[in-house]
Each structure stands twice: as C-alpha cells, then as structure tokens.
N, C-alpha and C positions, 0 to 999 in steps of 0.2 A: 369303532371301526378298526383300530389297530389290534384290539383283542380278538376280533373276529378273524382277521387275516392270520394272526398267530395260531389260532385254533385250526384253521384250514391247513396251514403248513405242518402243524403237528400231526394231523391226520394223514397228510401226504407222506410224512416220514415213516409212518407205520404201514404204508401201503403194501410193502413186501410181505409182512406177516398176516395181513388181513384181507388180501386181494380177493379171496374166495368167500368173504363174509358178506351176506346180503345186508346185514345190519350196518356194516361199514359203508357200503354203497349208498344205502338210504340216508345215513348220517351225513355223508359228503353232500348228497343232494339237498338235504335240509339246510346245511351250512351255507351252500352256494345261494340257495333261495333267500336266506336271511341277508346275506351280503348284498344281493341285488336290491332288496327292499331298502336297506340302509343307503345304498348308492342312489336309489331313486329319490329318496327324501332329501339327501344332501345336495343333489343336482337341481332340485326344483324349489327350494326355499329362496326367499328374496335376499337374505343376508349372506355375507361372506363368512364361511367357516374355514378356519385354518388351524393347524396343529404345529406347535413349536417344541423343539427339544430344549434341554437345559441351557444350551449355548445360544438360543434364540433363532436357530435355523428352522426355516419353514420345511416341514416334512410332509405336510398334506394341505391342500387347498381346493375348495370346490370351484366349479366353472363360473360362479357369479362374479369372480374377481374381474373378468373381462368386461362384464356389463357395467360395473361400477367404476373401475379404475383403468380399463383399457388394456390391462396386461393379460396375456394368455397364461393359463396355469403353469405350463411347462417352463415359462420364462421366469417364474417366481420361485418354483420349488428349488430347494437347496441353498437359497440365498438367506441372509440374515434379515429378519423382519425389520430391524432398526434402520435398514437402508431406505425404507419407504416412509420414514417419519420425518416431519419437519424439524430442521436443526434446533429450533427454539424449544421444541417439545421433547427432544431426545432424552435429556437427563431424567425428566419426569417419568417418561414411559419406561426407560431402562430400570429406574429405581422401583417402579410399581411391579414390574415383572420379576425382578430379583427378590423383592419382599414376598411376592406370591409363592415363588419356588421355595424360599427359605422357610416360610411358616405354613406352607401347604394351604394357603387361603385363596379363595376366588376373589376376583377384583373387577371393578368397572372404571374405565377411564375415558376421558374425552381428549382428543388430540387431532392434529392435522396430518393427513396422509396424502402422499403425492399421487397424482394421476399421470398416466402415460404421456399426456400432452404438456406436462410440466406444472400444471396448476395444483394447488393444495386444497384438499376437501376436508371439512370438519367431519369427524366420525366419532361414534361411541363404540367402544370395544368392551365386551364382557368376557373375562378370562376365567377358565375353569381348569384347575390343576388336577392332573391324573397321574397315577403311579402304576405302571405295569411292569412286572418282573424286575422290581427295584430300579426301574428307570422312570424318571419324571418327565412329563411333558405337559403342555398347556394347550387347551382348545380355546380359540378366540372366535367370538361371534361379533362381526363388525357391521355397523349400520351407518349409512350416509345420513347425517343430520343437518345438511346444508339448509334445507327449507325451514326446519325448526329454528335454527340459529337466525335465519333471515327474519322470520316472524318475531322472534324474541327481540331482535335488534330494532325492528320497526315499532314494536309495542313500547319498548323503552323510550325510543325517540319521541313517539307520540305522547307518552306520559310526561316526559320532560318538557316538551313544548307546551302542553296544556298547563302544567304546573308553573312554568315560567310566565305564561300569559296571566294565569290566575293570580300569582303572587305579585307581579309587577303592574297589575292594572291600577290606574289612578282612582278607580271607583271601588267602593266597598262591595265585596261580593260575598254572599252568604249562601251556603248550601243547607237546605232545610228538608227534612223528610215530610211525608204526607201528613203526619200528626203535628206538624209545625215546630218540631224540635230542631235546634241548630246543631249540625254535625260538623261544620267546617266554616272558616271565614279567612279572608286574606288579611295582610298587614295593613291595607288601607282602611279597614274597618276601625282600627284603633286610632288612626290619624284623623278620621272624620268625626268619630263619636267618643273616643277616649276609652272604649271598651276593648280589652284584649281578647285573644282567642280563648285563654283559660277561663275567663269570666263568662264567655258566651256559650262555649261548648256544652251541649246537653240541656240548655235552657230552652223553654218554650218562648218563641219570639213574641207571642201575644201577651206574655206575662212579665216582660222585663222593664216595663214602665218607660218604653221609648216612644210609644205611639200616643199622641194626644187623643182625648176622648172623641173629639169631633171628627177625627180621621179614621177611628176604629171601624165604622161601618164600611168604608171604602176598602180597608184591608180584608175584613171578613168576606166581603163580596168577591174579592179577588181569589181567596182560598176556595170559596164555593165553586167558582168558575173552573178552577183547576181540578177539583174533585169530580166535576162533570165532564172532564176531558177537554175543556176549553182553555184558551190562553187569555188572561186578563189584559186589557189595554194598559200601556204605561201610564203612570199617574205622577202628578206633582203634588207632594204632600209635605207637611212639616213633621219633623221628628225631634226628640230631645237628645241632646248630647249628655255626656257624663256629668258636666257641670250644671245640668238642668236648663241649658239654653235651648231655645227652639230655632231651627233653621230649615230652609226649604231644600228639599231634595227631589231628584227625579228618580222614581222607582220603576224598575222593569222586572217582570216575573216571567220565567220560562221553565219548561220541563227539560231535564237532562237525564241521561241514563248513566249509571255507574255500577258495574258488576251486576247487570241485569236488574237493577233497582231504580225505580223512578224517583228522582229527587227534584226539588224546587230550587231553582237558582234565582236568588234575589240580588239584582244589581242596583246599587244606590250611588247616584252621582250628585256631587255638591254643585248646585247651580251657580254658586259664586265662583267656582273654578272652571266654568264652562269654556271660557276663552282658552285657558291653559289646556283644558282637555282637548279642545279642537286642534290645538297645536300638536299635542301628542297623538291625536288621531291621524294627523297627516303622516307622522312618523310611522305609525302602525301600517298605514296604507303603503308606505314605501317598503316596509318589511314584507307586507303581503305581496307586493309586486315581485320582490326577490323570491318568495316562495312560489309565486305564480310562474315565474320564468324557470325555476329550477325543480318544479314538481316532477315526480316520477309518473304522474298520471297526465293524460291529455285533458286540457281544460279549454272550453269555448264559451263565450258570452253571446247571447242571442236576444233579439227584440222581435216580438210576435207582430205579424202583419195581419190586420183585420179588414174585412170588406165593409161596405156601407151599412150593413145590417149588424155589424159587430161580431161577425163570425170569423174565426182564425182561418186564413187561407195560405199562409206561408210564414217563414221567419227569416230574419236577416242576421248574418253572422257579424258581430261587431268587434270581436277580439279573440285571438287564440294564442296559446302558449307554444314554446318550441317543441314540447313533447307531442302536442297535437300534430305538428308537421311531421315528426319522425314516425309516429304510429300509422297515420293515414297516408303518408307519402304525398302530402299536399302542401304547397307553399302558401305562406300567410298572405302574400299579396294577391293570390288567386282567389281568396275567399272573403277577405275583409270587405264589409259593406255590400256584399252580394247576397241574394236570397239563396236558400238551401237548394231550390230546384236548379238554379243557375250554377252554384258552386259544385254540386254533386252530379249535375247533368241527369236529373231524374224528373219525372212528370209530377210527382207529389212529394212534398217535403217529408223526410223520414220521421215517423213517430209524432206527427203534428198534433194528433189528438191528445197524447200523453203530455207533451211539452206545454201545449196551450193551457191544459188544465192546471199544470204546475204554476204557470205564469199568472193565471187568473185567481187561483185559490191560495197561491203561495204555500203549498204543501209539497214537501220533498218526496221524491220517489226513487227507488233503486230497482233495476231489473237487469236481466242477462239476455243477450240476443246473439244471433249468428248472422254475419254478413257473408252471403254466398259468394259474391263477387271477389271478396278478399280471402275466403276460406278461413275466417277468423272469428273467434268467440270474444264478445266484449261484455264487461260489466259496466253499466252506465248509471250514474246518480245524477238527478236533476233537482236543482233548488232555485228558488226565485228571490233575488235580492230586493226586487220591487215589482209592483203589479205590471203585467205586460212584458216582463223580461224574465229570462231564465238562464241558468248556467249549467252546463253539462260537464261532469267529470267522469272520464272513462279509462278503463285499463284493458289491455289484451290479456284474456284469461284462457287462451287456447291451451296452454300447457296444463293448467289445472283441469280443464274440461277433458283433455285427453287422458289425464291421470285418472279422473273419475270414471271415464269410459273403460279404461283398462282394469280398474278395480272391479267394476261390474262384471266385465268379461272374466276376470280372474275368479270371482265368486262363483260364476256359472260353471267355469271349468272345474273349480274345486268340488262342487256338488256332483258334477258329472263323473269326475275321477273317483271320488270317495264312494259313490253309490255303486260303482262297478268294481271297486277294489276288493281284493281278498284279504286285505289288512283291515282290522277293526279300527275305525277312526271316530273320535268324539271330541267335543269342546266342553270343557268344564270351567265354570265361572262361579266364584263364591261357593265352591264345593257343591255346585248343582249342575247337572248336565243340561246344556243348552242345545246340543246337536249330537246325534249318533247316527252312523250309517247302518245299513242292513247287516253287514258282516259283524259289526260290534254287537248288535242285539242278538244275532244268531249264535255268536260265540258264548255269550252269557246265558242264552236260553230264555231271555225275557224279550217281550215286544218293545219296539222303540217307544210307544206311548207309555208303557209301564216305567221305562227308565227315565223318561223326561218328566214323569210325575213324582219321582223320588224326591224326598225332602233333602235339604243340605246334609251332607255326610252320611246319608242313608246307605249309600253304596258300600260303605265300610262293613255293613252287616254281611255281605256275601263273601268277604275275604276270609280265608282259612284262619281259625283262631291262632294258630302258631305263627302266622305271618302278619296278623293285623297290626300289632304294635309297630313293627318295622315299617310297614307301608304308611301308617299314620304319621310317623316321625318324619319320613322322607317327604311326604306330601306337604306337611305344614312347614318344614324347613324351606322347601322350594317356594311355596306360596307367599310366605311372610318375609323371606330373606333373600335367597339367591335369585329367584325369578329367571333362572337360566334354562339350560337343557339337561334333562335327565335321560340316560340311555341304559339299556341292558338291565333294567330293574325286573327281576323275576320273582314271582310269588304265586301262591295257589288261591283259587277262588272256587266257590261252591255254586254250580249252576242251579237253575230253577228245578231241574230234575233231581238234584242231590249229588250229581256226579262231580268229582273233584278234578279240576284241570289246572295245568300250569300256564301262566300268562307271562309274556315279556312285553314291556312297554317302553316307548320313547315319549317323553313329554317336553314340550317347548312352550315358553311364554309368548303369547301373541296378544294383539289388541282386538277385541271383539265388541262391536257396538260402543266404542269409545272407552272401554274398560279392560284391564288386564284379564286374560283368561289363559287356560292351558289347552294346547292342541295335543291330544293323546293318540298315539298309534299303538294298537295291541295286536298280538299274535299268539295263537294257541301253540305252545311249544311242548305239549305233553309228550308227544312221540319223541321229540328231540331229547328231552330230559331222560326218558326211559333208555334211549340209545346211548346217551352219555354214561348213565349208570352201568349199562352193559359193557361199554368200552373200558370203563375204569376197572371193572372186575377182570375183564380179559387182559388188560395191561398188567394188573397185579400178578396174574398167572404167568404172563410172559416174562415179567421181571424175575419171578422166582425161578423159572426155567433157565433164563439167561445166567442167573447167578450160579445155578447148578452146573451149567456148561463151563463157565469160567473156572469154577473150583475144580471141575474134573480135569480140564486141560492143564491147569497149574499142578495138580497133584500127580497126574500121570507123567507130565514132563519131568518133575523132580524125582519120581520113583524110577523112571527109565535112565535118568542121567547118571546115577551112581554105578549100576552094573555096566552101562555103556562105556563109561570112562575107563573102567578096568579092562574091558574088551579092547578098546581103542589103544590103550597104553601097552597092552600085551602084544598086539599086532605090530606096534611101532618098534618094540624091543626086538621082536623076531626079525623084522626087516632091516633094522639098523645094525644090530650087534651079532645076530646069529645067522645072517644070510648065507655065509659060506658053509654052514653045517646043514642047510636045508636042501632036500631033494628038489629038483627043478619042478616036478609036478606038484609037489606040496607047496612050493613057493608060489606058484600060480594061484592056488586056492587061498593062500594067506593074503596075497595082494587083493584078491576079490573081497575077502573078509575085511581087510583094512579099508578099502574104498567104501564098502557098505557101512562100516562103522563110522568112518569120517562123515559120510553123507547124513547118516542118522544123527550123529552128534551135532552137525550144523542145523538140522531140522529142529532138534529139541531146543538148542540155544535160541533159534528164531522164535519157537513157540513161547519160550520163557520171556524173551524180549517183548513179544506181542502182548503177553499177559501183563507185563510191567507197564506197557504203554496204556492199556485199557484201564488199569487201576491208578495211573498217574504216579507210579513209583520209579519210572525211568529217569534217573537224575544224571546231570552232566558234571564232570570235574574239569573245569576250564583252566588252561594254562597258556602262556604265550609260546606257541609252537611254530616250527618252520614247516610250512605246508609243502615246500619243495622236497624235503627229506621224507615226509610222510608219503607223498606220491611215489617217490623212487622205491621206497620199501614195499609198497603195495604192488608195484610193477614187478619187482624181484620175486615177490611171493607168488605171483600169478604166471611167471615165465614157464613153470613146469607145465601148466595147462595149455598155454599158447604154443609151446614147443611140440606138445603131443599132436596139435592140430596144424603144425607147420605154418603158424601165423607169426607176423612181425608186429611188435608194439613200438611205435615211433613216439618219442617224447620230445616236447619243445618247452623247456622250463627255464625260468630265470635263475640267478645264482641262489637267491633265497626270498622268502616271503613269510613274514611272521604275523600271526593272528591268534586271538584268544579262542581256543577250541579244546574239546575233549579228544585227545589224540586217539584213544582206543575206538571211539565211536566214529570219528572221521575216517579212520582206516577201514572200519566196517562198511561205511557208505561207499568209499572208492572201490574197495574190493568187490562189493556186491555189483556195482555198475560195470566194472571192468570184467568181472566174471560173466555177466549177461552178454556183454559185447563179444567175448570170446565164444561163448556157447551159441550165440545167434548169428555168427559169421561163418561162412564156409571155410574149408581148409585152403591154405596158401593165400589167405587174404591179409590185409593190413588194418591195424587199429591205431588211432592217433590220440594222443593226450597232450594238452597244452594248458598253461595257466596265464590268465590275463588279469592285470591289476590296474585299478584307477583310484581316484581320490575317494570314491564312495564304496566300492565293493571289490571282491576278488572272485573271478569266474574260473572254475575247473571244468574244462571241456573234454569229453570222451566221445570220440566219433568212430563209427564202424561202417563197413560197406556190406552189411549183412541183410537179413531177412526183412528189415524195416518194420514200421508200425502203421496200421490203418487207423482211420478216424474212430471206428468202433472200438478198436483195441485201446486207444488212448484213454477212453473213459474208465477202463478196468485196470489201467496200468498200476496205480498206487493203492488199489483196494486190497484189503486183507484176503489172501487166497485168490487174488485176481490174476492167476497164472494164465497166459495165453497158450492154447494148445497148438502144436506144430505137427501133429500126427499126419502122415500121408503126404507130406510136402516133398520128401526125397531131396532135401537141400543140403544134407550133410551137417545139420545143426544138432546140438545137444538139447533134447526135449525134457531132461530131468530138472526138477526144482520144486520147492515148496510153495511158491507163490507168495512168500512173506518178505523176501529180500527188499523189494522196492517199497513196500508198505512201511517196513521198519526204517529204511533209509530216509524216506520223506519225513517221518516223525522225528528222527534225529536232527535233520536239517531244520525242521520247524522249531525244535527246541533251541537251536542256535540262532533263531530269528532270520534264517535264510530261506532260499527257494531251490526247488529242483525243476528245471525247465526241460521240455522234450520237443524236439523237432524231427519230423520225418515226412518225406514226400510220398510215402506209401510202400506197398509191398515190393521187396527186393531192391529198395533204394536207400538202404542203410538208415541209421538213426544217430542223432546228436543229443547227448545228455549233458546239461550244464548244471553244476552245483555252484550256486551263487551264495557267497557269505559276505555279510555287510560288516564294515569296519566299526561302526558305532552300534 
C-alpha cells in the first residue's frame, strides 16, 4: 500500500513534464484503479491490518479496528501501538517487534489488547517486516482469539476434571480398546490387584491370568455384547490378585469416546470396601451438588407423568440449578414440583415425546432448538439417571447460531462479489485450486472446469520459465513457513492461447473447510508494465536533458562572469576616479552601462548560486556574528536605492544579538528581501525592520506598505524563476529582477535550519517577511 502511494506521488511530481502524454494519463488511471482494489480488500477482510514504523508508531490501520476494539481509525493513527498492549505483555511484545526489525524476520505473537470499553482481549498478531526506500516498517495482521482461548480453557478444565475423577476413584478403572488391549488404568488398580500401570499397559485383558476359568464365559459374553453395540449388565465375579488370591468384585462395562475412538471402560469395585465406597459416594454427591449449583449450563431434573395406559402425558420439574433461573428468567420456587404445562403455561409439555423416550430407554440425546417466545437458540442434552426420570442440560447458543448465519451470509456475499469482480480470485489448498471466479479463468484463458481439474502444482507449468523458480520459492515459503500475506508479486504467465501476460497477485492465508488455504487475488498488469517501461525510458531522456540544461547554465554563467567583471570594474573606475574628466552626456551613458553591468553581475551570481543549490555544493561558513550589525550594514547598502525612490527605512533593533550564521549569506538574504520591499513599494512610502529575540529563536521582520501578495502569488514566491509580473499596474514599482532572489534566500535559511514566513492581506496591502533563525 505504501509503495503504491509513493508510485502515485512520483507520477504526480512528473506531471509538469508529461501532462500532454496519453501514456501518462493511462498510467495514472491504472495506478488509481490498483489503489482502489487494494483499499477494497483491506477494508473488507475480517482481521485488523496495521502498519508500524521503526518507532512503533501506527502509520496505517484498516476500518476493522472499530468492529473489534471500538476505536475509530483516526483516533489510533499516529499513536504508539504499545499503548494498546496489556502492561503485563508489554515487554514481550516490545522485544518481539524490536527483534523483528533488527533481524528483518516476520513474527507471530499472542498478547492482550485493550478494547475501547477498558476490557482486554486476547489476540494473535502476525508481523511482516517491509523495507521501502531504506525505511523499515512492519505490517501486523491482528485476530481476536477470545473464543479459541475460551474453548481451550474449557477443554483443559474438562480434561483435568476427568483425569482427577479417573485417578482418585476408589474403584479400579481400566480403559480397553475393542480388541481387549489395556491402554490405561488408574492407581486404584494396583491397590486392588497389585498390578501397576506399567505391567498392564498393552496387555490383553483376557490373557493376564486374572480371570478364573469359570467366569471367563461371562467376560467373553460381555465383550460380544459390546461388539454388537449393546451394553453388558454389571456382574459380580471373582478375580485373581497378584498374590494369586481370589476375591469378589463388582464389574461394570461401558463405552466411552476418546479422540473419536470408542473405548471400553471397565470399572471394578471391591465389594469388601462397599461401605467405605458408599461413604465416598456421598462425598462425590456433595461435589456434584457444587458442580450442579455452579454449572455454566442450565440443569433441570424431571419425572415423567403417565396415564392409566402407561402413556406419557406430562412431566414434573423436581429440581433446577441457579443457571436455569438465570437463562430462562424463572424462579426456582415457581417451577419445583409443578408440571411442565403449569410451569411454562402451555397446553402441551415441551418435547414430551423426546424426553419420555429418554426416560424409558435411558438413552441420551442432544439437539438444538429455537424458542420463538424468547427469540433464543438452545442446545439441549437429555439423559436418564433412572427409568421414568430425565435430566436436561441446556445452553444459550444464540451467539453461535448468529455467527453461523453470518458466516453463511458472508460466503454468499463472497461468491456474489467474486463472480462480479473484475479481479481474478481463487482459493488454493495443498497447491490445488478449490475455487476460481470467472475473471480468474478468463485472465488465464482456461475454463474454470479445466483449472479445478489441475493436479497439485500443475499450475506452475503455465508460469514463464524465467519466473518459475522465483514463484515456486515464494509459494513454498508462504505455504510451509510464513502463512501470512503476500502482496505485489509480479510475474509472467503463458495463456492457453500462447500469449504472455504479466500478473500481479495478493495472497492471504485463510481457513477453508477447516484447513489452511490461500486466497489469491490476481490482476492482468501487462499494460501497466508496458507503460512503466515507457515511463522509465522517458525519464532517462528527461534526466539527460536536465543534466545538459544544468551544465549549460553553469558553463554559460562562468563564461560570462569573467568579461562582465572586467566591464563592471571598468565602469566603477570611470564613475569613482575619472568622473570629473567625463563629459555629462558620456557620463549618462556610462551610468546606464554601469547599472546594466551591475544587474547582469547579480543575475549571473544568482544563477551560479542556484546551480550550487541544485548540486548540493552551497556550503555555509558559520561563525558567532552580531545580527544587529549585519542588518545595519544591509540597510546602509540599500539606502542609495531607497533614497532614489524617496522612501524611508525605519529600524527598531536591540543593542546586539549574536548567533552562529554565515555572515555573507545572511547579508545576501536580508539584502534580497529589503531590495524587494523597496522595489515593490511606491515612492514616498516607509519600510520597517525590527529584530525580536526569545529563548527559542530570533525573528528578523521586514514590512512594507507596497503592492502586496495574493494567495496565487504566494505559491510561486519561493520557486526558481518564480518572479511575479507587475506589468500594466501603473503603481510606480520596479518590475525588474531575475526571479531567483527569494528562491536562493529560502535555500540559505533552510541550510541554517530556519524558516522564511510571509504574510499579506492581498493586493495593495503590503507584505511582512519574517526570517526566523533558531538558536539550537
């Protein structure tokens, strides 16, 4: 984006020389269209994209910052990005960015960023270091990962709770795969049987000599029941311990899922410890009650009501947790021991058929539904702790549903936009095209069906041989390492017709159907490349012409200076030393000759100074000088000119004012400005000069009551040859001059680190020039 804007500015700078070029106008149009396309993509992606300079200042940010963090882009621009980082993450983020700039390495970091409302949001930032015209900057792509973190936290909590229950159970618990191999067991297994985890892991439970022969048929029958999808009834059987002793145990088998794999959970309870187990069970029930009361889901217990024929007709709510009250906005005392029709004021109990089936068959179900009266989506799970009863666990999933709906709408909008876009758009996954729009296929000259049938990496075959290695390297680097955003990648491709065209692409990593993919935007820039080549050739010609012009001015100026010096010196000698011997008529011509030589001498000196400025050879010789004395000397020098025009120069100066300046050059500036004031003021007028000093700077003010300066003239004032014409004004002003005086004066003051300021209320209202020199 920054490179594009610089290219447009460079073309604008060349406007004076190329205004009549159709190629120029076409190039500008192409550049503006490319900028609009870049802006469209930046403003419509979901993530925040911002650019930082080396000091961490935000120099660009897209509008998505307001959607994610509440800040308007103009309130963020120009501020240091670290101001929006959580204090605890500040050092980590700062170090990551500094290292990235130091080693020119892209980076990815997670940290907390502040929202406008004061809350901190976890984000993931991908940083890309760029270097344009020897200036480094970084592009950051920032994504809100709040939901991801929440899911990870819940998953870890769930895993920890399950592992805690698993390991602290007083019963031996073994996890067995479908082939009867033990894959895990808890510490109680060793307490009951003497076998540790290392001895049992990977062993077939049917071959560890723990099951007496007379109980083996019962065990085998249980496994067959599991293989058929059933759940065996709990059994009391005898098992051997490590010491070879037989003891009675209560065995219960159930199916569990772990990482989408069905496992057998074998729970073995020592019947001799039954009383102790019951005591611990009470403790677990208390713990469950704590979970029940603090659950983030709504939970309700129910008992099904049947008619005389055994058909379910209603259900009674027997208990609810606090979350139930909060989600449904119903008080516990208003529903306990009341039927569903009474509690919810409906004619038929909600989902009676589903819930009664759960209560009768004791099979759990999970479904999603929408309550119109509450305008809320729910996810409901129903389980049966015992026949005729069921428990519902429900959550408000409106936010997720709305997100899913927005995702669908977003996908529809994406297809609508891409199919109508004049930019070629494609999705590449595992180096295979998964989607291409019409413009993409038209650009390459292949049909969409042909492109979608290409084998992985087959598209590399249409890349120009000279560009193929470069494109492959960039593509593989992005796919396997950076996974960030690539922009302004230009290369040639060979269309189906054999024609060679230039493409420019932008590629961004996205998630497509649950896997990383590249969203690619392409544009045929063949005409732009040709225009750029033409502009480069024209620029080379212009640079050669400009050099010839500069050399000519310099050479002519120096060639004229030598004879002119002799002429000027001769006229001075005649006027100063031989004036008494010269006839009056001859004297008049000598004076005309002297004034012309003086004016031509000043013009040549100005041309030489202008040439030095252009080549950077104008150097200052700084010394601590008294500005008051310099001003007085300049006024004395210009008195002859002001006296000829019957003008008065009024000065208001302090006793002295010392500053490090080049005395010759400062005299040149003051003389130039004072000369302009005299020439542009009518006869019998006054000119004012004063010097004001403060702790920071010194201002030399030169004010006249002359012709004044219009707004249009101000823009030309300090340009080279930016002379303002006064012809036909009949104001008694001097219209002669080279148009270089103020240009050179400004360059001299710039070299001093100062400023020249101009104020004028317009025509015939005079002007005020201020030469401002800073002390440091």
